[in-house]
PANUKE-544568 format. One line per 10 residues: number of its first residue (from 1); their letters; for each residue x, y, z of N, C-alpha, C. Coordinates in steps of 0.2 Angstrom, whole numbers, m for minus. Layout:
<vexdrens>
NUM) a) X:Y:Z:X:Y:Z:X:Y:Z; ... $
</vexdrens>
This chain:
<vexdrens>
1) mtnltlfesh) 52:160:m312:46:160:m308:47:164:m302; 42:169:m301:43:173:m295:41:169:m289; 42:172:m283:40:168:m276:32:168:m276; 29:174:m278:22:174:m278:19:169:m283; 22:168:m289:19:163:m294:20:156:m291; 26:155:m288:27:148:m285:22:147:m279; 21:152:m275:16:151:m270:9:150:m272; 7:153:m278:1:152:m281:0:145:m284; 5:143:m286:5:136:m289:4:131:m284; 5:132:m278:4:127:m273:m3:128:m269 $
11) vriprsrref) m5:134:m269:m12:135:m266:m18:135:m270; m17:136:m277:m22:136:m281:m23:129:m285; m26:125:m281:m26:118:m284:m34:117:m286; m35:117:m293:m42:117:m295:m45:110:m294; m51:109:m290:m53:102:m290:m61:102:m291; m63:97:m294:m71:97:m295:m74:94:m289; m81:95:m288:m84:92:m283:m83:85:m282; m83:81:m288:m82:74:m288:m75:72:m285; m70:76:m287:m63:75:m284:m63:76:m277; m66:82:m275:m66:83:m267:m69:78:m263 $
21) icqsaggfgg) m75:75:m265:m78:70:m262:m74:64:m261; m71:62:m267:m67:56:m267:m61:56:m263; m58:62:m263:m52:63:m259:m53:64:m252; m59:66:m250:m61:66:m243:m64:60:m240; m65:55:m244:m69:49:m242:m65:46:m236; m58:45:m237:m54:42:m232:m55:46:m225; m55:52:m226:m56:56:m219:m62:55:m216; m68:55:m220:m74:53:m217:m75:46:m214; m71:42:m218:m71:35:m216:m68:34:m209; m62:38:m208:m58:38:m202:m62:40:m196 $
31) malafllhrd) m66:46:m198:m70:49:m193:m76:44:m191; m79:41:m196:m84:36:m194:m81:30:m190; m75:28:m192:m72:22:m188:m71:24:m181; m68:30:m180:m67:33:m173:m73:33:m169; m79:35:m172:m85:36:m169:m87:29:m166; m87:24:m171:m90:18:m169:m85:14:m164; m79:15:m164:m74:12:m159:m76:16:m153; m77:22:m153:m78:26:m146:m84:23:m143; m90:22:m148:m96:20:m145:m95:13:m142; m92:9:m145:m91:2:m143:m87:2:m136 $
41) ilradaakli) m82:7:m135:m78:7:m129:m83:9:m124; m87:14:m125:m92:17:m120:m97:11:m118; m99:7:m123:m104:2:m121:m100:m3:m117; m94:m5:m118:m90:m10:m115:m89:m7:m108; m88:m1:m107:m86:2:m100:m92:5:m97; m98:4:m99:m104:7:m96:m105:5:m89; m104:m2:m88:m105:m4:m81:m100:m1:m76; m94:0:m79:m89:3:m75:m90:10:m73; m93:14:m78:m94:21:m77:m100:21:m72; m105:17:m73:m111:18:m69:m109:16:m62 $
51) nplaprkphm) m105:11:m61:m103:9:m54:m95:7:m55; m91:12:m54:m84:11:m55:m81:6:m50; m85:4:m44:m82:0:m39:m85:m7:m40; m89:m8:m45:m92:m15:m46:m86:m20:m46; m87:m26:m43:m82:m31:m43:m80:m33:m50; m74:m34:m52:m72:m36:m58:m67:m43:m58; m67:m46:m63:m63:m53:m63:m56:m51:m63; m52:m55:m60:m44:m54:m60:m42:m56:m67; m36:m54:m69:m33:m56:m75:m31:m64:m75; m30:m67:m69:m28:m74:m69:m31:m76:m62 $
61) aakaksvvfl) m30:m83:m61:m32:m86:m55:m29:m82:m49; m33:m80:m44:m31:m76:m38:m31:m81:m32; m26:m80:m28:m25:m83:m22:m28:m79:m16; m28:m73:m17:m30:m68:m11:m36:m64:m14; m40:m62:m9:m45:m57:m11:m44:m50:m8; m40:m50:m2:m39:m44:1:m32:m43:4; m30:m37:5:m23:m36:8:m24:m32:14; m20:m34:19:m19:m30:25:m12:m28:26; m10:m21:25:m4:m19:25:m2:m16:32; 2:m19:36:4:m17:42:10:m13:41 $
71) fmaggpsqmd) 9:m6:40:15:m1:39:18:1:45; 25:m1:46:29:0:51:33:7:50; 29:13:51:32:19:48:38:21:52; 43:24:48:49:26:51:55:21:49; 54:15:48:59:10:46:62:6:52; 59:0:53:62:m4:59:69:m7:57; 73:m8:62:79:m11:61:79:m18:59; 82:m20:54:82:m27:52:86:m32:57; 92:m29:59:96:m33:63:94:m33:70; 88:m30:72:85:m30:79:79:m34:79 $
81) tfdpkpllnk) 77:m36:73:70:m39:72:70:m46:69; 72:m47:62:71:m53:59:78:m55:55; 83:m51:56:89:m53:52:95:m53:57; 96:m59:60:102:m59:65:109:m58:62; 113:m54:65:120:m53:63:125:m54:69; 127:m60:70:132:m61:75:138:m57:75; 141:m56:68:147:m53:67:147:m46:69; 141:m43:69:140:m36:71:141:m35:78; 139:m40:82:140:m39:89:148:m40:91; 151:m45:87:158:m46:88:162:m39:86 $
91) lqghplpssf) 160:m36:81:164:m30:79:161:m23:82; 157:m24:88:154:m18:91:160:m13:93; 158:m7:91:163:m1:92:169:m1:87; 169:m5:83:175:m4:77:172:0:72; 177:3:68:175:6:61:173:1:56; 169:3:51:166:m1:46:172:m4:42; 173:m11:41:178:m13:37:177:m11:30; 183:m9:27:182:m7:20:180:m12:15; 180:m18:17:177:m24:12:170:m23:11; 166:m20:16:159:m19:15:157:m13:11 $
101) gpiksqflkp) 162:m10:8:160:m4:3:157:2:6; 155:7:2:152:13:5:145:11:8; 143:15:12:137:15:15:133:21:14; 126:20:12:122:26:12:119:28:19; 120:34:20:117:37:26:115:44:26; 111:46:30:109:53:30:112:58:36; 113:55:42:115:59:47:122:56:51; 124:50:48:130:48:51:136:52:51; 140:52:56:147:56:55:152:51:53; 157:54:50:163:50:47:166:45:51 $
111) narllgtrrt) 166:47:58:169:42:62:165:37:66; 159:37:63:154:32:66:156:25:67; 155:22:72:157:15:73:151:10:73; 153:4:72:148:m2:72:144:m2:78; 137:m3:78:133:m4:84:130:m11:84; 132:m15:88:129:m22:89:122:m21:92; 118:m27:93:112:m27:96:111:m30:102; 107:m28:107:106:m31:113:101:m36:113; 98:m37:107:93:m42:106:95:m49:106; 92:m54:108:93:m61:107:89:m64:102 $
121) fkkygqsgie) 91:m68:98:87:m72:93:87:m79:95; 81:m82:93:79:m89:94:76:m91:88; 77:m98:87:73:m101:82:66:m103:84; 61:m102:80:54:m104:81:51:m108:76; 46:m112:78:42:m116:74:45:m122:71; 42:m125:66:45:m131:63:50:m128:58; 49:m122:55:54:m119:50:60:m117:53; 60:m116:60:67:m114:63:69:m107:61; 64:m102:59:66:m96:57:68:m92:64; 73:m88:63:76:m84:69:72:m77:69 $
131) vsdllpniae) 69:m76:75:66:m69:77:69:m67:83; 69:m60:84:72:m57:90:67:m57:96; 69:m56:102:65:m56:108:61:m50:108; 62:m45:103:57:m40:103:50:m42:101; 49:m47:97:43:m49:94:41:m57:96; 41:m58:102:39:m65:104:33:m68:101; 28:m63:101:21:m66:99:21:m67:91; 24:m62:87:24:m64:80:28:m70:79; 33:m71:83:38:m77:82:34:m83:82; 28:m83:86:24:m89:87:21:m91:80 $
141) cvddlavirs) 20:m86:76:17:m87:69:22:m88:64; 28:m89:65:33:m89:60:32:m94:55; 29:m100:56:28:m105:51:22:m102:46; 19:m97:47:15:m94:42:18:m88:38; 24:m86:40:27:m80:37:32:m82:32; 32:m78:27:37:m78:21:42:m72:23; 47:m73:26:52:m68:28:57:m66:22; 56:m60:20:61:m57:14:66:m53:17; 72:m55:18:78:m52:21:82:m48:16; 80:m47:10:84:m44:5:81:m38:1 $
151) cycdiivhsa) 76:m35:5:73:m29:2:77:m23:1; 76:m19:m4:80:m13:m5:76:m8:m8; 77:m1:m8:74:4:m12:79:9:m14; 77:15:m17:81:19:m20:83:26:m17; 80:27:m11:81:33:m8:81:33:0; 84:37:3:86:37:10:81:42:14; 77:46:11:73:51:14:66:48:15; 63:49:21:57:46:23:51:48:18; 50:54:16:44:55:12:45:52:5; 51:52:2:52:49:m5:51:42:m4 $
161) aqyqmmsgrl) 54:39:1:54:32:2:47:29:3; 43:33:7:36:31:8:32:32:1; 33:37:m3:30:37:m9:32:31:m14; 38:29:m14:40:23:m18:37:17:m15; 37:16:m8:34:10:m5:27:10:m7; 23:15:m7:16:15:m8:14:15:m16; 18:19:m20:16:20:m27:21:18:m32; 27:16:m30:32:14:m35:36:20:m37; 34:26:m35:38:32:m38:40:36:m32; 45:40:m33:49:44:m28:45:51:m27 $
171) vpgfpsmgsw) 40:53:m30:37:59:m30:29:58:m29; 26:63:m26:19:62:m25:15:63:m31; 9:61:m31:4:62:m37:3:56:m41; 6:50:m39:5:44:m42:0:39:m38; m4:35:m41:m9:31:m37:m5:26:m33; m7:25:m27:m5:20:m22:m7:13:m24; m4:8:m21:m5:1:m23:m12:0:m21; m15:3:m15:m22:2:m13:m27:4:m19; m25:10:m21:m30:13:m27:m29:9:m33; m23:7:m35:m22:2:m41:m26:m4:m40 $
181) iiyglgsese) m26:m7:m34:m29:m14:m33:m37:m13:m33; m40:m8:m31:m47:m7:m31:m49:m5:m38; m45:m1:m42:m46:0:m49:m46:m6:m53; m42:m11:m51:m42:m17:m55:m47:m22:m53; m49:m22:m47:m53:m27:m44:m60:m25:m42; m61:m18:m41:m67:m16:m38:m68:m18:m31; m74:m18:m29:m75:m19:m22:m80:m25:m21; m79:m29:m16:m84:m34:m14:m89:m32:m9; m89:m26:m6:m93:m23:m1:m97:m17:m4; m104:m18:m4:m108:m12:m6:m109:m7:m1 $
191) slpsyvvmpa) m107:m8:6:m109:m4:11:m103:m1:15; m97:m3:13:m91:m1:16:m86:1:11; m81:6:12:m76:8:8:m72:2:5; m69:2:m1:m65:m4:m3:m58:m3:m1; m56:3:1:m49:5:2:m49:9:9; m46:7:14:m46:10:20:m39:11:23; m37:17:26:m31:18:29:m33:20:36; m29:17:41:m30:19:48:m24:21:51; m23:28:50:m16:31:53:m15:30:60; m9:31:63:m8:31:70:m10:38:73 $
201) pegaleggqp) m13:38:79:m15:44:82:m10:49:84; m4:47:84:2:52:85:2:57:80; 0:56:74:1:62:69:2:59:62; 3:64:58:4:63:51:12:61:50; 13:57:44:20:55:42:23:60:37; 29:59:36:32:64:31:29:64:24; 27:58:22:24:58:15:17:61:15; 14:62:21:7:64:21:2:60:18; m4:63:17:m10:59:14:m9:57:7; m5:61:3:m4:60:m4:m1:53:m5 $
211) mygqgflpav) 3:50:m1:6:44:m2:1:38:m2; m5:39:1:m10:34:1:m15:35:m5; m15:41:m8:m20:43:m13:m20:40:m19; m25:42:m23:m27:39:m30:m23:42:m36; m19:48:m34:m16:51:m40:m20:53:m45; m18:51:m51:m22:53:m57:m28:48:m59; m29:43:m55:m35:38:m56:m41:42:m54; m47:40:m56:m53:44:m54:m54:44:m47; m57:49:m44:m57:51:m37:m61:45:m33; m65:41:m36:m68:36:m33:m63:30:m30 $
221) yqptmmrpgr) m57:30:m32:m52:26:m30:m48:28:m24; m50:34:m22:m46:36:m16:m47:33:m10; m43:33:m5:m44:29:2:m49:33:6; m52:29:11:m56:32:16:m52:32:22; m50:38:25:m46:38:31:m51:37:37; m49:32:41:m52:31:48:m48:34:53; m51:39:57:m47:42:62:m48:38:69; m43:39:73:m44:36:80:m50:39:84; m53:36:88:m58:39:92:m65:37:90; m70:41:93:m77:39:92:m80:40:86 $
231) dpilnldlpk) m77:45:82:m80:46:75:m74:45:70; m73:38:68:m68:37:64:m68:39:57; m75:41:54:m76:43:48:m80:50:48; m77:55:46:m80:62:46:m86:62:42; m90:67:44:m96:69:40:m100:63:37; m101:58:42:m105:52:40:m112:53:42; m114:57:48:m120:57:50:m125:61:46; m131:60:46:m136:64:42:m137:71:45; m138:76:41:m139:82:44:m145:83:48; m146:87:52:m152:88:56:m158:89:52 $
241) gispkqrrrt) m163:86:53:m169:87:49:m170:83:43; m165:79:41:m165:75:35:m166:68:37; m171:64:35:m172:57:36:m169:53:31; m167:47:33:m164:42:28:m168:41:21; m175:42:22:m179:41:16:m178:47:11; m177:53:14:m176:59:10:m169:59:7; m164:57:11:m157:56:8:m157:51:2; m161:45:3:m162:40:m2:m165:43:m9; m170:48:m8:m173:51:m14:m168:56:m17; m164:59:m13:m159:64:m16:m154:60:m20 $
251) idlirelgqa) m151:55:m17:m146:51:m21:m149:48:m27; m155:46:m27:m158:43:m33:m159:48:m39; m161:54:m37:m161:60:m41:m154:62:m44; m149:62:m40:m143:63:m42:m140:58:m47; m142:52:m46:m140:46:m50:m143:47:m57; m150:49:m57:m153:49:m63:m150:55:m68; m149:61:m64:m146:67:m68:m139:65:m70; m135:62:m66:m128:61:m67:m127:56:m73; m132:51:m74:m131:46:m79:m132:49:m86; m136:54:m86:m137:58:m92:m131:61:m95 $
261) glaredneis) m126:62:m90:m119:65:m93:m114:59:m94; m116:53:m92:m110:48:m93:m108:47:m100; m112:49:m105:m110:48:m112:m104:53:m113; m103:58:m109:m97:62:m110:m91:58:m106; m92:52:m104:m87:48:m100:m84:52:m95; m88:56:m91:m86:60:m85:m85:56:m79; m79:54:m77:m77:50:m72:m79:53:m65; m78:60:m65:m80:63:m59:m87:63:m57; m92:62:m62:m99:61:m61:m100:55:m58; m97:49:m61:m98:43:m58:m95:42:m51 $
271) ariasyelaf) m89:45:m50:m86:45:m44:m90:48:m38; m93:54:m40:m98:57:m35:m104:53:m33; m107:50:m38:m113:46:m37:m111:40:m33; m105:37:m34:m103:31:m30:m102:33:m23; m99:39:m22:m97:41:m15:m104:43:m11; m109:46:m15:m115:47:m11:m118:40:m9; m118:35:m14:m121:29:m13:m118:26:m7; m111:26:m7:m107:22:m2:m108:26:5; m108:32:5:m110:36:12:m116:34:14; m121:34:10:m128:32:13:m128:25:16 $
281) rmqteapelv) m125:20:13:m125:14:15:m121:13:22; m115:17:22:m111:17:28:m114:20:34; m119:24:33:m123:27:39:m126:22:43; m127:16:41:m130:10:45:m124:5:46; m120:4:41:m115:m2:42:m109:0:46; m106:6:45:m100:8:48:m101:8:56; m106:11:59:m107:11:66:m106:3:69; m109:m1:65:m109:m8:68:m102:m11:67; m98:m9:62:m91:m11:60:m87:m9:66; m87:m3:68:m82:0:73:m84:m2:80 $
291) distepeetr) m90:m5:81:m92:m7:88:m90:m14:90; m84:m14:93:m81:m20:94:m83:m23:101; m88:m20:104:m91:m23:110:m94:m30:109; m96:m31:102:m99:m37:101:m94:m43:100; m88:m41:100:m83:m47:100:m82:m50:107; m81:m57:107:m80:m60:113:m74:m57:117; m74:m58:123:m68:m55:127:m62:m59:125; m62:m65:124:m56:m69:122:m53:m66:116; m57:m64:111:m55:m61:105:m51:m54:106; m54:m50:110:m51:m44:112:m45:m45:115 $
301) qlygigrqpt) m44:m50:120:m38:m51:123:m33:m53:118; m35:m57:113:m30:m60:108:m26:m54:105; m30:m48:104:m27:m42:101:m24:m38:106; m24:m39:112:m22:m34:117:m26:m28:119; m33:m29:117:m37:m23:118:m39:m23:125; m39:m17:128:m41:m16:135:m35:m15:139; m29:m15:137:m24:m14:141:m18:m11:137; m14:m7:140:m8:m4:137:m2:m8:137; 2:m7:132:2:m2:127:m1:m4:120; m5:m10:120:m7:m13:114:m14:m11:112 $
311) ddygrrclla) m18:m7:116:m25:m6:115:m26:m3:108; m23:3:107:m24:6:101:m23:2:94; m17:m1:94:m15:m5:88:m19:m11:88; m21:m14:93:m25:m20:94:m32:m18:91; m35:m13:93:m42:m11:90:m41:m10:83; m36:m7:80:m36:m6:73:m35:m12:69; m31:m17:72:m30:m23:69:m36:m27:69; m40:m27:74:m46:m30:74:m51:m28:69; m51:m21:69:m55:m18:64:m53:m20:57; m47:m21:55:m45:m23:49:m47:m30:48 $
321) rrmvekgvrf) m47:m35:53:m50:m41:52:m58:m41:50; m61:m37:54:m69:m36:53:m70:m33:46; m65:m29:43:m66:m26:36:m65:m31:31; m60:m35:31:m59:m40:26:m64:m45:26; m67:m46:32:m72:m51:33:m79:m49:29; m79:m42:28:m85:m39:25:m83:m37:18; m78:m39:15:m76:m38:8:m72:m32:7; m69:m28:12:m65:m23:10:m59:m25:7; m57:m22:2:m51:m25:m2:m44:m24:0; m43:m17:3:m36:m16:5:m37:m11:11 $
331) vcvvagggpg) m33:m14:16:m33:m10:23:m26:m9:25; m24:m2:26:m17:m1:28:m18:2:36; m14:m2:40:m14:0:47:m7:2:49; m7:9:51:0:12:52:2:11:59; 8:9:60:11:9:67:16:15:67; 15:20:71:20:25:71:17:31:68; 18:37:71:16:43:67:19:49:71; 18:55:68:20:61:71:28:62:70; 31:66:74:38:67:72:43:62:76; 49:61:73:54:58:76:53:51:79 $
341) dlqwdahndi) 55:50:85:55:43:88:48:41:90; 42:45:88:36:42:89:34:37:83; 39:37:78:39:31:73:44:26:75; 46:21:71:51:17:71:58:20:69; 58:27:69:64:31:67:69:32:72; 72:27:74:77:27:80:83:30:79; 84:36:77:90:40:77:94:40:84; 90:40:89:92:41:96:89:35:100; 93:32:104:91:27:109:86:21:106; 89:17:101:86:12:98:83:7:103 $
351) eenhhrlasq) 86:6:108:83:1:113:76:4:116; 76:10:118:69:12:120:64:13:115; 66:15:109:62:16:103:59:10:101; 63:5:99:61:m1:96:57:m6:102; 59:m5:108:55:m9:113:48:m6:114; 48:1:113:41:4:114:37:2:108; 39:3:102:35:1:96:33:m6:95; 38:m10:97:37:m17:97:32:m19:102; 32:m16:108:27:m18:113:20:m16:111; 20:m11:107:13:m8:105:10:m13:99 $
361) tdkpvagllk) 14:m16:95:12:m19:89:13:m27:89; 17:m30:93:19:m37:92:12:m41:94; 9:m40:99:3:m44:101:m2:m43:96; m4:m37:95:m10:m36:90:m8:m39:83; m2:m39:80:m1:m42:74:m1:m49:74; 1:m52:80:0:m59:80:m7:m61:81; m11:m57:85:m18:m58:86:m21:m58:79; m20:m54:75:m23:m53:68:m21:m60:64; m15:m62:64:m13:m68:61:m17:m74:63; m17:m75:70:m21:m80:73:m28:m80:72 $
371) dlkrrglles) m31:m74:72:m38:m74:71:m40:m75:64; m37:m72:60:m38:m74:52:m38:m81:51; m32:m84:54:m31:m91:52:m37:m96:55; m39:m95:61:m44:m99:64:m51:m98:61; m52:m92:58:m58:m91:54:m58:m93:47; m52:m96:45:m52:m98:38:m51:m92:33; m49:m86:36:m48:m80:32:m41:m79:29; m36:m82:33:m29:m81:31:m27:m83:24; m31:m88:22:m30:m91:15:m31:m86:10; m36:m82:11:m38:m77:6:m36:m70:8 $
381) tlvvwggefg) m33:m69:13:m30:m62:15:m23:m62:15; m20:m58:11:m13:m57:11:m11:m51:16; m7:m53:21:m5:m49:27:3:m47:25; 4:m41:25:11:m38:23:13:m34:29; 19:m35:31:23:m31:36:29:m28:34; 30:m21:35:36:m18:33:36:m11:34; 42:m8:33:43:0:33:46:2:27; 47:9:26:50:12:20:57:10:19; 61:9:24:68:6:23:70:3:30; 76:1:30:79:m2:37:83:3:40 $
391) rtalaegedp) 88:1:44:92:5:48:100:3:47; 104:7:49:111:6:47:114:1:53; 120:m2:51:124:m6:56:128:m1:60; 129:5:58:133:10:62:129:14:66; 132:16:72:129:20:77:128:27:75; 123:30:78:121:37:77:121:40:84; 124:46:85:124:49:92:130:48:95; 131:52:101:137:53:105:137:49:112; 131:49:115:130:46:121:130:38:120; 135:35:123:135:27:122:129:24:125 $
401) ttlgrdhspt) 125:27:129:119:24:133:113:25:128; 113:29:124:107:31:120:108:31:112; 112:26:110:114:26:103:108:24:98; 108:27:92:103:25:88:106:23:81; 101:22:76:103:20:70:100:24:64; 104:26:59:102:30:54:98:26:49; 95:29:44:91:26:38:96:22:34; 93:16:32:97:12:27:92:9:22; 93:11:15:88:9:10:91:3:6; 97:0:8:101:m5:4:100:m12:6 $
411) gftwwmaggg) 96:m13:12:95:m20:14:90:m20:20; 84:m22:20:80:m23:25:75:m28:24; 71:m29:29:66:m35:30:59:m33:29; 55:m37:25:48:m37:25:46:m44:26; 39:m45:28:37:m52:28:30:m52:25; 27:m57:22:21:m58:20:18:m65:23; 11:m65:24:8:m71:27:1:m72:24; m1:m78:23:m8:m79:20:m8:m78:13; m14:m77:10:m15:m75:3:m11:m80:m2; m10:m86:0:m6:m90:m5:1:m90:m5 $
421) vkggtvvgkt) 4:m86:0:12:m87:0:14:m93:5; 20:m95:4:23:m101:7:25:m99:14; 22:m101:19:24:m99:26:30:m103:28; 34:m101:33:40:m104:35:45:m104:30; 46:m99:26:51:m98:21:55:m91:23; 61:m92:21:66:m86:21:68:m85:14; 68:m79:11:70:m77:5:76:m72:6; 81:m73:2:87:m68:2:91:m67:8; 96:m63:7:100:m62:13:104:m55:12; 106:m52:18:110:m46:18:117:m49:19 $
431) delgihaied) 122:m44:19:129:m46:21:130:m47:28; 135:m49:30:136:m51:37:135:m46:42; 135:m39:40:133:m34:45:126:m31:44; 122:m34:39:116:m32:38:115:m25:34; 120:m24:30:120:m17:27:117:m17:20; 120:m22:16:118:m22:9:114:m29:7; 109:m29:4:106:m35:1:110:m38:m4; 112:m44:m3:117:m47:m8:114:m54:m11; 109:m56:m9:106:m62:m13:99:m62:m13; 96:m64:m20:89:m63:m21:86:m56:m19 $
441) kvhfrdlhtt) 89:m51:m22:87:m44:m20:80:m43:m22; 76:m40:m18:69:m38:m19:68:m31:m18; 67:m28:m24:65:m20:m24:58:m19:m22; 56:m13:m21:49:m12:m19:44:m14:m25; 47:m13:m32:43:m15:m37:41:m22:m37; 46:m26:m35:45:m34:m34:40:m35:m29; 40:m32:m24:35:m33:m18:28:m31:m21; 28:m25:m25:21:m24:m28:19:m29:m33; 23:m31:m37:22:m36:m42:19:m43:m39; 22:m45:m33:20:m51:m30:13:m50:m27 $
451) ilnqlgldqn) 12:m44:m24:6:m43:m21:0:m43:m26; 1:m40:m32:m3:m40:m37:m4:m47:m40; 1:m51:m40:1:m58:m43:m4:m62:m38; m3:m61:m32:m8:m65:m27:m15:m63:m28; m16:m57:m30:m23:m55:m31:m26:m56:m38; m21:m60:m42:m24:m61:m49:m23:m56:m54; m19:m51:m52:m18:m45:m56:m11:m45:m60; m11:m44:m66:m5:m44:m70:m2:m37:m71; 4:m35:m69:6:m29:m69:6:m25:m75; 7:m29:m81:7:m27:m87:0:m25:m90 $
461) qltylhlgre) m5:m28:m87:m12:m27:m89:m16:m22:m85; m13:m21:m79:m16:m16:m74:m13:m9:m76; m16:m6:m81:m14:1:m83:m19:6:m84; m17:12:m84:m22:18:m85:m18:23:m89; m22:25:m94:m20:30:m99:m20:37:m96; m14:40:m95:m13:46:m92:m8:51:m96; m11:56:m99:m7:61:m103:m3:57:m109; m7:53:m112:m5:49:m117:0:43:m116; 1:41:m110:5:36:m108:2:31:m104; 3:24:m105:0:19:m101:4:18:m95 $
471) erltelqgkv) 1:21:m89:4:21:m83:2:14:m79; 7:12:m75:6:6:m71:9:7:m64; 7:3:m59:10:3:m52:18:2:m52; 20:m3:m56:27:m5:m56:32:m1:m60; 29:3:m65:33:7:m69:38:3:m73; 44:1:m70:49:m3:m73:46:m10:m71; 48:m15:m75:46:m22:m74:48:m25:m68; 43:m27:m64:44:m30:m57:44:m38:m58; 47:m41:m53:47:m48:m53:43:m51:m48; 39:m56:m49:36:m60:m44:41:m64:m40 $
481) iekiv) 41:m64:m33:45:m67:m29:43:m75:m29; 46:m78:m34:44:m85:m35:45:m90:m29; 50:m88:m25:51:m93:m19:46:m93:m14; 41:m88:m14:36:m88:m9:29:m89:m11; 28:m90:m18:22:m90:m20:20:m97:m23 $
</vexdrens>
């Protein structure tokens, strides 16, 4: 048989009309089934498409409704704040003992020596948790704190560590935990954003705005950035000559036209409509929100408002309380911004740097905790404090009067309060010099899993199909920190 004859024997397959219909029935059936399933999915998600921020039930019983993340940008030193290390002071000026193994660093010289702390630690509250004299106001709230002394992450560079802290990944382009949370739960406020970031006035961070972003999630789940100053939200005012009534009619028309396209499952259309609706409502609600003159003088003093150096962070912490009071789901309040030591990034003169940053934030953070508690909001609000990594036990710099500490991702401290966590508890520990987490180690993915858990969200159910893969915040399996929930 020639090649042509062999080829023809494969392509010339005579079939009657009856045979063709019978053999095609399976294909037609599959097409019909796919159509019906797709139609059912569209019907099931119709409400979500029309209003992607509509409140949704959690996967399980929730203990918290909102999160306030107090982001200490730059990486505060664990051994100068919440993790006392007496041995470090005893070995001041000595080389690192070989028994502590290799140390990860970015800028340390080979001959770097151990650097003790000038801070004094004291036991506070009924729990007796030790806190340094840098944070005397937060120390008063220690019985409400779950202090996690054994955190660690995978990278020593600011930008990548900030991405991992916010999104669980080392590179930009993935949704932040704030975006995941509002994707999973929607919003309880119709007139305010469900996810707000309040950056520091000093400037942007290494990770930039992408670390807060929605990544591949629909655009409606992106954060609203609130700037410092009189106009915290850009482009909120109505254009000249446009009345609220005219704007309302315009949005209604856009909604009617947009809903005609929702059959195409166009998330961008629904996101655009939702953003127009939100902006319209915010034109009346947002000015009232940021006007803190209505707060009693005693409350403003509680946050340190009206005096330096606490005024700025105090105002933003008070705004965070006002937001969760009105149903905002996730608020990130950044402490530290711009280059170098304007953050907690104390490569040089850690005494000056940490005293300055602590003085700016200690009273406002304590004020937030106390204010939430007396209003009965702390039970439903999870407050989280921490940075993208910690700092080394070894000294950085040459001048003995202005020594600093390098980055350290292998052991550092976060804490949580409210939202159903057990106050007055300490989880995990680092070694005797505060270098490596050695007991009950807690990765960023475990922190994320615990935050989701308190909100009633299951890390395995909170997924989004992207490029054929079910993505989630934790990527690898995270663990709930059972000792604090």
